[in-house]
TIRO-2110 file (N, C-alpha, C; in Angstrom, 1 decimal):
// TIRO-2110
-14.7, 13.5, -1.4, N, 1, A
-15.3, 12.4, -0.6, CA, 1, A
-15.0, 12.6, 0.9, C, 1, A
-15.9, 12.3, 1.7, N, 2, A
-15.7, 12.4, 3.1, CA, 2, A
-15.9, 11.0, 3.7, C, 2, A
-15.4, 10.9, 4.9, N, 3, A
-15.3, 9.6, 5.6, CA, 3, A
-16.7, 9.0, 5.7, C, 3, A
-17.7, 9.8, 6.0, N, 4, A
-19.1, 9.2, 6.1, CA, 4, A
-19.7, 8.7, 4.8, C, 4, A
-19.1, 9.0, 3.7, N, 5, A
-19.6, 8.5, 2.4, CA, 5, A
-19.0, 7.1, 2.1, C, 5, A
-18.1, 6.6, 2.9, N, 6, A
-17.5, 5.3, 2.6, CA, 6, A
-18.3, 4.3, 3.3, C, 6, A
-18.8, 3.3, 2.5, N, 7, A
-19.7, 2.3, 3.1, CA, 7, A
-18.8, 1.3, 3.9, C, 7, A
-19.5, 0.6, 4.8, N, 8, A
-18.8, -0.4, 5.6, CA, 8, A
-19.5, -1.8, 5.3, C, 8, A
-18.7, -2.8, 5.0, N, 9, A
-19.2, -4.1, 4.7, CA, 9, A
-18.5, -5.1, 5.7, C, 9, A
-19.3, -6.1, 6.1, N, 10, A
-18.7, -7.1, 6.9, CA, 10, A
-18.0, -8.1, 5.9, C, 10, A
-16.8, -8.4, 6.1, N, 11, A
-16.1, -9.3, 5.2, CA, 11, A
-16.1, -10.7, 5.7, C, 11, A
-16.5, -11.7, 5.0, N, 12, A
-16.9, -11.7, 3.6, CA, 12, A
-18.4, -11.6, 3.3, C, 12, A
-19.2, -11.7, 4.3, N, 13, A
-20.7, -11.7, 4.0, CA, 13, A
-21.2, -10.5, 3.4, C, 13, A
-20.6, -9.4, 3.6, N, 14, A
-21.1, -8.1, 3.0, CA, 14, A
-20.8, -8.0, 1.5, C, 14, A
-20.0, -8.9, 0.9, N, 15, A
-19.6, -8.9, -0.5, CA, 15, A
-20.3, -9.9, -1.3, C, 15, A
-21.3, -10.7, -0.7, N, 16, A
-21.9, -11.8, -1.4, CA, 16, A
-22.7, -11.4, -2.6, C, 16, A
-23.4, -10.3, -2.5, N, 17, A
-24.3, -9.9, -3.6, CA, 17, A
-23.5, -9.4, -4.8, C, 17, A
-22.2, -8.9, -4.6, N, 18, A
-21.3, -8.5, -5.7, CA, 18, A
-21.5, -7.1, -6.2, C, 18, A
-22.5, -6.3, -5.8, N, 19, A
-22.6, -5.0, -6.4, CA, 19, A
-22.3, -3.9, -5.3, C, 19, A
-21.1, -4.1, -4.7, N, 20, A
-20.7, -3.2, -3.7, CA, 20, A
-20.1, -1.9, -4.2, C, 20, A
-20.0, -0.9, -3.4, N, 21, A
-19.4, 0.4, -3.8, CA, 21, A
-18.0, 0.4, -3.3, C, 21, A
-17.1, 0.9, -4.1, N, 22, A
-15.7, 1.1, -3.7, CA, 22, A
-15.3, 2.5, -3.8, C, 22, A
-14.5, 3.0, -2.9, N, 23, A
-13.8, 2.4, -1.8, CA, 23, A
-14.7, 2.0, -0.7, C, 23, A
-14.3, 1.1, 0.1, N, 24, A
-15.2, 0.7, 1.2, CA, 24, A
-14.3, 0.2, 2.4, C, 24, A
-14.9, 0.2, 3.5, N, 25, A
-14.2, -0.3, 4.8, CA, 25, A
-14.8, -1.6, 5.2, C, 25, A
-13.9, -2.4, 5.8, N, 26, A
-14.3, -3.7, 6.4, CA, 26, A
-13.6, -3.7, 7.8, C, 26, A
-13.8, -4.8, 8.5, N, 27, A
-13.2, -4.9, 9.8, CA, 27, A
-11.7, -5.2, 9.6, C, 27, A
-11.2, -5.5, 8.4, N, 28, A
-9.8, -5.8, 8.2, CA, 28, A
-9.0, -4.7, 7.6, C, 28, A
-9.6, -3.8, 6.8, N, 29, A
-8.9, -2.8, 6.1, CA, 29, A
-9.9, -1.6, 5.9, C, 29, A
-9.4, -0.4, 6.2, N, 30, A
-10.2, 0.8, 6.0, CA, 30, A
-9.5, 1.8, 5.1, C, 30, A
-10.4, 2.6, 4.4, N, 31, A
-9.9, 3.6, 3.5, CA, 31, A
-9.9, 5.0, 4.1, C, 31, A
-8.8, 5.7, 4.0, N, 32, A
-8.7, 7.1, 4.5, CA, 32, A
-8.9, 8.0, 3.4, C, 32, A
-10.0, 8.8, 3.3, N, 33, A
-10.2, 9.7, 2.2, CA, 33, A
-9.3, 10.9, 2.1, C, 33, A
-8.7, 11.3, 3.2, N, 34, A
-7.8, 12.4, 3.2, CA, 34, A
-6.5, 12.0, 2.6, C, 34, A
-6.0, 10.8, 2.8, N, 35, A
-4.7, 10.4, 2.2, CA, 35, A
-4.9, 9.5, 1.0, C, 35, A
-6.1, 9.1, 0.7, N, 36, A
-6.5, 8.3, -0.4, CA, 36, A
-5.7, 7.0, -0.4, C, 36, A
-5.7, 6.4, 0.8, N, 37, A
-5.0, 5.1, 1.0, CA, 37, A
-5.8, 4.2, 1.9, C, 37, A
-5.5, 2.9, 1.7, N, 38, A
-6.1, 1.8, 2.6, CA, 38, A
-5.1, 1.6, 3.7, C, 38, A
-5.6, 1.3, 4.9, N, 39, A
-4.9, 1.0, 6.1, CA, 39, A
-5.4, -0.3, 6.7, C, 39, A
-4.6, -1.1, 7.2, N, 40, A
-5.0, -2.3, 7.9, CA, 40, A
-5.6, -1.9, 9.2, C, 40, A
-6.4, -2.8, 9.8, N, 41, A
-6.9, -2.5, 11.2, CA, 41, A
-6.2, -3.5, 12.1, C, 41, A
-6.3, -3.2, 13.4, N, 42, A
-5.8, -4.2, 14.4, CA, 42, A
-6.5, -5.5, 14.3, C, 42, A
-7.8, -5.5, 14.0, N, 43, A
-8.6, -6.7, 13.9, CA, 43, A
-8.0, -7.5, 12.7, C, 43, A
-7.7, -6.8, 11.6, N, 44, A
-7.1, -7.4, 10.4, CA, 44, A
-5.8, -8.1, 10.7, C, 44, A
-4.9, -7.4, 11.5, N, 45, A
-3.6, -7.9, 11.8, CA, 45, A
-3.8, -9.2, 12.7, C, 45, A
-4.7, -9.2, 13.6, N, 46, A
-5.0, -10.4, 14.5, CA, 46, A
-5.6, -11.5, 13.7, C, 46, A
-6.5, -11.2, 12.7, N, 47, A
-7.1, -12.2, 11.9, CA, 47, A
-6.1, -13.0, 11.1, C, 47, A
-5.1, -12.3, 10.5, N, 48, A
-4.1, -12.9, 9.7, CA, 48, A
-2.9, -13.4, 10.5, C, 48, A
-3.0, -13.3, 11.9, N, 49, A
-2.0, -13.9, 12.7, CA, 49, A
-0.7, -13.1, 12.9, C, 49, A
-0.8, -11.8, 12.7, N, 50, A
0.3, -10.9, 12.9, CA, 50, A
0.2, -10.3, 14.4, C, 50, A
1.1, -10.8, 15.2, N, 51, A
1.1, -10.4, 16.6, CA, 51, A
1.9, -9.2, 16.8, C, 51, A
1.4, -8.1, 16.4, N, 52, A
2.2, -6.8, 16.4, CA, 52, A
2.5, -6.3, 17.8, C, 52, A
1.6, -6.6, 18.7, N, 53, A
1.7, -6.1, 20.1, CA, 53, A
3.0, -6.7, 20.8, C, 53, A
3.2, -8.0, 20.5, N, 54, A
4.3, -8.6, 21.2, CA, 54, A
5.6, -8.7, 20.3, C, 54, A
5.4, -8.8, 19.0, N, 55, A
6.6, -9.0, 18.2, CA, 55, A
7.2, -7.7, 17.5, C, 55, A
6.4, -6.7, 17.3, N, 56, A
7.0, -5.5, 16.7, CA, 56, A
7.7, -4.7, 17.8, C, 56, A
9.0, -4.4, 17.5, N, 57, A
9.8, -3.7, 18.5, CA, 57, A
9.8, -2.2, 18.2, C, 57, A
9.3, -1.4, 19.1, N, 58, A
9.3, 0.0, 19.0, CA, 58, A
9.2, 0.7, 20.3, C, 58, A
9.7, 1.9, 20.4, N, 59, A
9.5, 2.6, 21.7, CA, 59, A
8.3, 3.4, 21.7, C, 59, A
7.5, 3.5, 20.6, N, 60, A
6.3, 4.2, 20.6, CA, 60, A
5.2, 3.5, 21.4, C, 60, A
4.5, 4.2, 22.3, N, 61, A
3.5, 3.5, 23.1, CA, 61, A
2.3, 3.0, 22.3, C, 61, A
2.1, 3.6, 21.1, N, 62, A
1.1, 3.1, 20.2, CA, 62, A
1.7, 2.4, 19.0, C, 62, A
2.5, 1.4, 19.3, N, 63, A
3.3, 0.7, 18.3, CA, 63, A
2.5, 0.0, 17.2, C, 63, A
1.3, -0.5, 17.5, N, 64, A
0.5, -1.2, 16.5, CA, 64, A
0.1, -0.2, 15.5, C, 64, A
-0.4, 1.0, 15.9, N, 65, A
-0.7, 2.0, 14.9, CA, 65, A
0.5, 2.4, 14.1, C, 65, A
1.6, 2.5, 14.7, N, 66, A
2.8, 2.9, 14.0, CA, 66, A
3.1, 1.8, 12.9, C, 66, A
3.0, 0.5, 13.2, N, 67, A
3.2, -0.5, 12.3, CA, 67, A
2.3, -0.4, 11.1, C, 67, A
1.0, -0.2, 11.4, N, 68, A
0.0, -0.1, 10.4, CA, 68, A
0.3, 1.1, 9.4, C, 68, A
0.7, 2.2, 10.0, N, 69, A
1.0, 3.4, 9.1, CA, 69, A
2.3, 3.2, 8.3, C, 69, A
3.3, 2.6, 8.9, N, 70, A
4.5, 2.3, 8.2, CA, 70, A
4.3, 1.3, 7.1, C, 70, A
3.5, 0.3, 7.3, N, 71, A
3.2, -0.7, 6.3, CA, 71, A
2.5, 0.0, 5.1, C, 71, A
1.5, 0.8, 5.3, N, 72, A
0.8, 1.4, 4.2, CA, 72, A
1.7, 2.4, 3.5, C, 72, A
2.5, 3.1, 4.2, N, 73, A
3.5, 4.1, 3.6, CA, 73, A
4.5, 3.3, 2.7, C, 73, A
5.0, 2.2, 3.2, N, 74, A
6.0, 1.5, 2.4, CA, 74, A
5.4, 0.9, 1.1, C, 74, A
4.1, 0.4, 1.2, N, 75, A
3.5, -0.2, 0.0, CA, 75, A
3.2, 0.9, -1.0, C, 75, A
2.6, 2.0, -0.6, N, 76, A
2.2, 3.0, -1.5, CA, 76, A
3.4, 3.7, -2.0, C, 76, A
4.5, 3.9, -1.3, N, 77, A
5.7, 4.5, -1.8, CA, 77, A
6.4, 3.6, -2.8, C, 77, A
6.3, 2.3, -2.6, N, 78, A
6.8, 1.4, -3.6, CA, 78, A
6.1, 1.5, -4.9, C, 78, A
4.7, 1.5, -4.8, N, 79, A
3.9, 1.7, -6.0, CA, 79, A
4.3, 3.0, -6.7, C, 79, A
4.5, 4.1, -6.0, N, 80, A
4.8, 5.4, -6.6, CA, 80, A
6.2, 5.3, -7.3, C, 80, A
7.1, 4.6, -6.7, N, 81, A
8.5, 4.5, -7.3, CA, 81, A
8.5, 3.7, -8.5, C, 81, A
7.8, 2.5, -8.5, N, 82, A
7.8, 1.6, -9.6, CA, 82, A
7.0, 2.0, -10.7, C, 82, A
5.8, 2.6, -10.5, N, 83, A
4.9, 3.1, -11.5, CA, 83, A
5.2, 4.5, -12.0, C, 83, A
5.9, 5.2, -11.3, N, 84, A
6.2, 6.6, -11.7, CA, 84, A
5.3, 7.6, -11.1, C, 84, A
5.7, 8.8, -11.0, N, 85, A
4.9, 9.8, -10.3, CA, 85, A
3.7, 10.2, -11.1, C, 85, A
3.8, 10.2, -12.4, N, 86, A
2.6, 10.6, -13.2, CA, 86, A
1.5, 9.5, -13.1, C, 86, A
1.9, 8.3, -13.0, N, 87, A
1.0, 7.2, -13.0, CA, 87, A
0.5, 6.9, -11.6, C, 87, A
1.1, 7.5, -10.6, N, 88, A
0.7, 7.2, -9.2, CA, 88, A
-0.7, 7.5, -8.9, C, 88, A
-1.2, 8.6, -9.3, N, 89, A
-2.6, 9.0, -9.1, CA, 89, A
-3.6, 8.0, -9.8, C, 89, A
-3.2, 7.5, -10.9, N, 90, A
-4.0, 6.5, -11.6, CA, 90, A
-4.0, 5.2, -10.8, C, 90, A
-2.8, 4.8, -10.2, N, 91, A
-2.8, 3.6, -9.4, CA, 91, A
-3.6, 3.7, -8.1, C, 91, A
-3.5, 4.9, -7.5, N, 92, A
-4.3, 5.1, -6.3, CA, 92, A
-5.8, 5.0, -6.6, C, 92, A
-6.2, 5.6, -7.8, N, 93, A
-7.6, 5.5, -8.2, CA, 93, A
-8.0, 4.0, -8.4, C, 93, A
-7.1, 3.2, -9.0, N, 94, A
-7.3, 1.8, -9.3, CA, 94, A
-7.5, 1.1, -8.0, C, 94, A
-6.7, 1.3, -7.0, N, 95, A
-6.8, 0.6, -5.7, CA, 95, A
-8.0, 1.0, -5.0, C, 95, A
-8.4, 2.3, -5.1, N, 96, A
-9.6, 2.7, -4.3, CA, 96, A
-10.9, 2.2, -5.0, C, 96, A
-11.0, 2.4, -6.3, N, 97, A
-12.3, 2.1, -6.9, CA, 97, A
-12.4, 0.7, -7.6, C, 97, A
-11.3, 0.0, -7.8, N, 98, A
-11.2, -1.3, -8.5, CA, 98, A
-12.1, -1.3, -9.7, C, 98, A
-11.8, -0.6, -10.8, N, 99, A
-12.6, -0.4, -11.9, CA, 99, A
-12.9, -1.8, -12.6, C, 99, A
-14.2, -2.0, -12.9, N, 100, A
-14.6, -3.3, -13.5, CA, 100, A
-14.0, -3.5, -14.9, C, 100, A
-13.6, -2.4, -15.6, N, 101, A
-13.0, -2.6, -16.9, CA, 101, A
-11.7, -3.3, -16.8, C, 101, A
-11.0, -3.1, -15.7, N, 102, A
-9.7, -3.7, -15.5, CA, 102, A
-9.7, -5.0, -14.7, C, 102, A
-10.6, -5.1, -13.7, N, 103, A
-10.6, -6.2, -12.8, CA, 103, A
-12.0, -6.8, -12.7, C, 103, A
-12.1, -8.0, -13.2, N, 104, A
-13.4, -8.6, -13.2, CA, 104, A
-13.9, -8.9, -11.8, C, 104, A
-13.1, -9.4, -11.0, N, 105, A
-13.5, -9.8, -9.6, CA, 105, A
-12.9, -8.7, -8.6, C, 105, A
-13.7, -7.8, -8.3, N, 106, A
-13.3, -6.6, -7.5, CA, 106, A
-12.9, -7.1, -6.1, C, 106, A
-13.7, -8.0, -5.5, N, 107, A
-13.4, -8.5, -4.2, CA, 107, A
-12.1, -9.2, -4.1, C, 107, A
-11.7, -10.0, -5.1, N, 108, A
-10.5, -10.7, -5.1, CA, 108, A
-9.3, -9.7, -5.2, C, 108, A
-9.4, -8.6, -6.0, N, 109, A
-8.4, -7.6, -6.1, CA, 109, A
-8.2, -7.0, -4.7, C, 109, A
-9.3, -6.7, -4.0, N, 110, A
-9.2, -6.1, -2.7, CA, 110, A
-8.5, -7.0, -1.7, C, 110, A
-8.9, -8.3, -1.7, N, 111, A
-8.3, -9.2, -0.8, CA, 111, A
-6.8, -9.4, -1.1, C, 111, A
-6.4, -9.4, -2.4, N, 112, A
-5.0, -9.5, -2.7, CA, 112, A
-4.2, -8.3, -2.3, C, 112, A
-4.8, -7.1, -2.4, N, 113, A
-4.1, -5.9, -1.9, CA, 113, A
-4.0, -6.0, -0.4, C, 113, A
-5.0, -6.5, 0.2, N, 114, A
-5.0, -6.7, 1.7, CA, 114, A
-3.8, -7.6, 2.1, C, 114, A
-3.7, -8.7, 1.3, N, 115, A
-2.6, -9.6, 1.5, CA, 115, A
-1.2, -9.0, 1.3, C, 115, A
-1.1, -8.1, 0.3, N, 116, A
0.1, -7.4, 0.1, CA, 116, A
0.5, -6.5, 1.4, C, 116, A
-0.5, -5.9, 2.0, N, 117, A
-0.2, -5.1, 3.2, CA, 117, A
0.1, -6.0, 4.3, C, 117, A
-0.5, -7.2, 4.5, N, 118, A
-0.2, -8.1, 5.5, CA, 118, A
1.2, -8.7, 5.4, C, 118, A
1.6, -9.0, 4.1, N, 119, A
3.0, -9.5, 3.9, CA, 119, A
4.0, -8.5, 4.2, C, 119, A
3.7, -7.2, 3.9, N, 120, A
4.7, -6.1, 4.3, CA, 120, A
4.7, -5.9, 5.8, C, 120, A
3.6, -6.1, 6.5, N, 121, A
3.6, -5.9, 8.0, CA, 121, A
4.5, -7.1, 8.6, C, 121, A
4.3, -8.3, 8.1, N, 122, A
5.1, -9.4, 8.6, CA, 122, A
6.6, -9.2, 8.3, C, 122, A
6.9, -8.6, 7.1, N, 123, A
8.3, -8.3, 6.7, CA, 123, A
8.9, -7.3, 7.7, C, 123, A
8.2, -6.3, 8.0, N, 124, A
8.7, -5.3, 8.9, CA, 124, A
8.9, -5.9, 10.3, C, 124, A
8.0, -6.7, 10.8, N, 125, A
8.2, -7.3, 12.1, CA, 125, A
9.4, -8.2, 12.1, C, 125, A
9.5, -9.1, 11.1, N, 126, A
10.6, -10.1, 11.0, CA, 126, A
12.0, -9.5, 10.7, C, 126, A
12.0, -8.4, 9.9, N, 127, A
13.3, -7.9, 9.4, CA, 127, A
13.7, -6.5, 9.9, C, 127, A
12.7, -5.9, 10.5, N, 128, A
13.0, -4.5, 10.9, CA, 128, A
12.8, -3.5, 9.8, C, 128, A
13.2, -2.3, 10.0, N, 129, A
13.1, -1.3, 9.0, CA, 129, A
14.5, -0.9, 8.5, C, 129, A
14.9, -1.6, 7.4, N, 130, A
16.2, -1.4, 6.9, CA, 130, A
16.4, -0.1, 6.2, C, 130, A
15.3, 0.6, 5.9, N, 131, A
15.4, 1.9, 5.2, CA, 131, A
15.9, 3.0, 6.1, C, 131, A
16.1, 2.7, 7.4, N, 132, A
16.7, 3.6, 8.3, CA, 132, A
18.2, 3.8, 8.1, C, 132, A
18.8, 2.8, 7.4, N, 133, A
20.2, 2.8, 7.3, CA, 133, A
20.6, 3.2, 5.9, C, 133, A
21.7, 4.1, 5.9, N, 134, A
22.1, 4.6, 4.6, CA, 134, A
23.0, 3.6, 3.9, C, 134, A
22.9, 3.6, 2.5, N, 135, A
23.7, 2.7, 1.7, CA, 135, A
25.1, 3.3, 1.5, C, 135, A
25.3, 4.5, 1.9, N, 136, A
26.6, 5.2, 1.7, CA, 136, A
27.5, 4.9, 2.9, C, 136, A
28.7, 4.6, 2.7, N, 137, A
29.7, 4.5, 3.8, CA, 137, A
30.3, 5.9, 4.0, C, 137, A
29.9, 6.5, 5.1, N, 138, A
30.4, 7.9, 5.3, CA, 138, A
31.9, 8.0, 5.6, C, 138, A
32.5, 6.9, 6.0, N, 139, A
33.9, 6.9, 6.2, CA, 139, A
34.7, 7.0, 4.9, C, 139, A
34.2, 6.4, 3.9, N, 140, A
34.8, 6.5, 2.6, CA, 140, A
34.4, 7.7, 1.8, C, 140, A
33.3, 8.3, 2.2, N, 141, A
32.8, 9.5, 1.5, CA, 141, A
31.6, 9.0, 0.6, C, 141, A
30.8, 9.9, 0.3, N, 142, A
29.6, 9.7, -0.5, CA, 142, A
30.0, 9.6, -2.0, C, 142, A
29.2, 8.8, -2.7, N, 143, A
29.4, 8.6, -4.1, CA, 143, A
28.7, 9.8, -4.8, C, 143, A
29.4, 10.8, -5.2, N, 144, A
28.8, 12.0, -5.9, CA, 144, A
28.9, 11.9, -7.4, C, 144, A
29.3, 10.8, -7.9, N, 145, A
29.5, 10.7, -9.4, CA, 145, A
28.2, 10.5, -10.1, C, 145, A
27.2, 9.8, -9.4, N, 146, A
25.9, 9.5, -10.0, CA, 146, A
24.9, 10.5, -9.5, C, 146, A
24.1, 11.2, -10.4, N, 147, A
23.1, 12.1, -9.9, CA, 147, A
22.0, 11.3, -9.2, C, 147, A
21.4, 11.9, -8.2, N, 148, A
20.4, 11.2, -7.4, CA, 148, A
19.2, 10.6, -8.2, C, 148, A
18.8, 11.3, -9.3, N, 149, A
17.7, 10.8, -10.0, CA, 149, A
18.0, 9.5, -10.9, C, 149, A
19.3, 9.2, -11.0, N, 150, A
19.7, 8.1, -11.8, CA, 150, A
20.1, 6.9, -10.9, C, 150, A
20.1, 7.1, -9.6, N, 151, A
20.5, 6.0, -8.7, CA, 151, A
19.3, 5.1, -8.6, C, 151, A
19.6, 3.8, -8.5, N, 152, A
18.6, 2.7, -8.4, CA, 152, A
18.2, 2.7, -6.9, C, 152, A
16.9, 2.6, -6.7, N, 153, A
16.4, 2.6, -5.3, CA, 153, A
16.5, 1.2, -4.8, C, 153, A
16.9, 1.1, -3.5, N, 154, A
17.0, -0.2, -2.9, CA, 154, A
15.7, -0.6, -2.3, C, 154, A
15.1, -1.7, -2.8, N, 155, A
13.8, -2.2, -2.4, CA, 155, A
14.0, -3.3, -1.4, C, 155, A
15.1, -3.4, -0.7, N, 156, A
15.3, -4.5, 0.3, CA, 156, A
14.4, -4.4, 1.5, C, 156, A
13.8, -3.3, 1.7, N, 157, A
12.9, -3.1, 2.9, CA, 157, A
11.5, -3.4, 2.5, C, 157, A
11.3, -4.0, 1.3, N, 158, A
9.9, -4.3, 0.9, CA, 158, A
9.9, -5.8, 0.7, C, 158, A
8.8, -6.4, 1.2, N, 159, A
8.6, -7.9, 1.1, CA, 159, A
8.6, -8.4, -0.3, C, 159, A
9.2, -9.5, -0.6, N, 160, A
9.2, -10.0, -2.0, CA, 160, A
7.8, -10.4, -2.4, C, 160, A
7.1, -11.0, -1.4, N, 161, A
5.7, -11.3, -1.7, CA, 161, A
4.8, -10.1, -2.0, C, 161, A
5.1, -9.0, -1.3, N, 162, A
4.4, -7.8, -1.6, CA, 162, A
4.7, -7.3, -3.0, C, 162, A
5.9, -7.3, -3.4, N, 163, A
6.3, -6.9, -4.7, CA, 163, A
5.7, -7.8, -5.8, C, 163, A
5.6, -9.1, -5.6, N, 164, A
5.0, -10.0, -6.6, CA, 164, A
3.5, -9.7, -6.7, C, 164, A
2.9, -9.5, -5.5, N, 165, A
1.4, -9.2, -5.5, CA, 165, A
1.1, -7.9, -6.2, C, 165, A
1.9, -6.8, -6.0, N, 166, A
1.7, -5.6, -6.6, CA, 166, A
1.9, -5.7, -8.1, C, 166, A
2.9, -6.4, -8.5, N, 167, A
3.2, -6.6, -9.9, CA, 167, A
2.0, -7.4, -10.6, C, 167, A
1.5, -8.4, -9.9, N, 168, A
0.4, -9.2, -10.4, CA, 168, A
-0.9, -8.4, -10.6, C, 168, A
-1.1, -7.5, -9.7, N, 169, A
-2.3, -6.6, -9.7, CA, 169, A
-2.1, -5.5, -10.8, C, 169, A
-0.9, -5.3, -11.3, N, 170, A
-0.7, -4.3, -12.4, CA, 170, A
-0.5, -2.9, -11.8, C, 170, A
0.0, -2.9, -10.5, N, 171, A
0.2, -1.6, -9.9, CA, 171, A
1.6, -1.1, -10.0, C, 171, A
2.5, -1.8, -10.7, N, 172, A
3.9, -1.3, -10.7, CA, 172, A
4.3, -1.0, -12.2, C, 172, A
3.4, -0.9, -13.1, N, 173, A
3.7, -0.8, -14.5, CA, 173, A
3.7, 0.7, -14.9, C, 173, A
4.7, 1.0, -15.8, N, 174, A
4.7, 2.3, -16.4, CA, 174, A
3.8, 2.3, -17.6, C, 174, A
3.0, 3.3, -17.8, N, 175, A
2.2, 3.4, -19.0, CA, 175, A
2.1, 4.9, -19.4, C, 175, A
1.6, 5.2, -20.5, N, 176, A
1.5, 6.6, -20.9, CA, 176, A
0.0, 7.1, -20.8, C, 176, A
-0.1, 8.2, -20.3, N, 177, A
-1.4, 8.9, -20.2, CA, 177, A
-1.5, 10.0, -21.2, C, 177, A
-2.7, 10.1, -21.8, N, 178, A
-2.8, 11.1, -22.8, CA, 178, A
-2.4, 12.5, -22.3, C, 178, A
-1.7, 13.3, -23.1, N, 179, A
-1.1, 14.5, -22.6, CA, 179, A
-2.1, 15.5, -22.0, C, 179, A
-3.4, 15.5, -22.5, N, 180, A
-4.3, 16.5, -22.0, CA, 180, A
-5.4, 15.8, -21.1, C, 180, A
-5.1, 14.6, -20.7, N, 181, A
-6.1, 13.9, -19.8, CA, 181, A
-6.1, 14.5, -18.4, C, 181, A
-7.2, 14.8, -17.9, N, 182, A
-7.3, 15.4, -16.5, CA, 182, A
-7.9, 14.4, -15.6, C, 182, A
-7.2, 14.0, -14.6, N, 183, A
-7.7, 13.0, -13.6, CA, 183, A
-8.5, 13.8, -12.5, C, 183, A
-9.6, 13.2, -12.2, N, 184, A
-10.3, 13.8, -11.0, CA, 184, A
-9.8, 13.2, -9.8, C, 184, A
-8.8, 13.9, -9.2, N, 185, A
-8.1, 13.3, -8.0, CA, 185, A
-8.8, 13.8, -6.7, C, 185, A
-9.9, 14.6, -6.9, N, 186, A
-10.5, 15.1, -5.7, CA, 186, A
-11.4, 14.1, -5.1, C, 186, A
-11.8, 13.1, -5.8, N, 187, A
-12.7, 12.1, -5.3, CA, 187, A
-12.0, 10.9, -4.6, C, 187, A
-10.9, 10.4, -5.3, N, 188, A
-10.3, 9.2, -4.8, CA, 188, A
-8.8, 9.4, -4.7, C, 188, A
END
């Protein structure tokens, strides 16, 4: 899939007929086919009342773009951690295509995922990026008794509302995929 294949709809008037193609772009959220992820837009941040230009603290001259990318990374990383690596491609496919077998109202799913991204952007602005700080106290020495793969991941840098929304959408669940099932990850 290339970027020119992704349709653009004006939200909400472009979704009235109900037979839209997914993934799609709107003025609030765009799909990046190279990364297979949705990103908020500056118009979307302004529409939902997120004043990133004044409230987000960063030394980056393009700090609004930094916030948008950090928000998407945190949400998708959380999905990957909670759903598991094998299921991550399936979850990315679900987010991109919104299959009608799983979600009756595709537009509502899209708007709820958009709300999850907005909640995370607000969380980053209000609380900062706590993932920058290590949980280990280096003065006492690192805890080497527990292997890294058995350590519980700290999700304190993720909005509680985002976690609830992702759980409600079914994007944090572990499930089994048939052993020989091949996912076509080249499209979405």
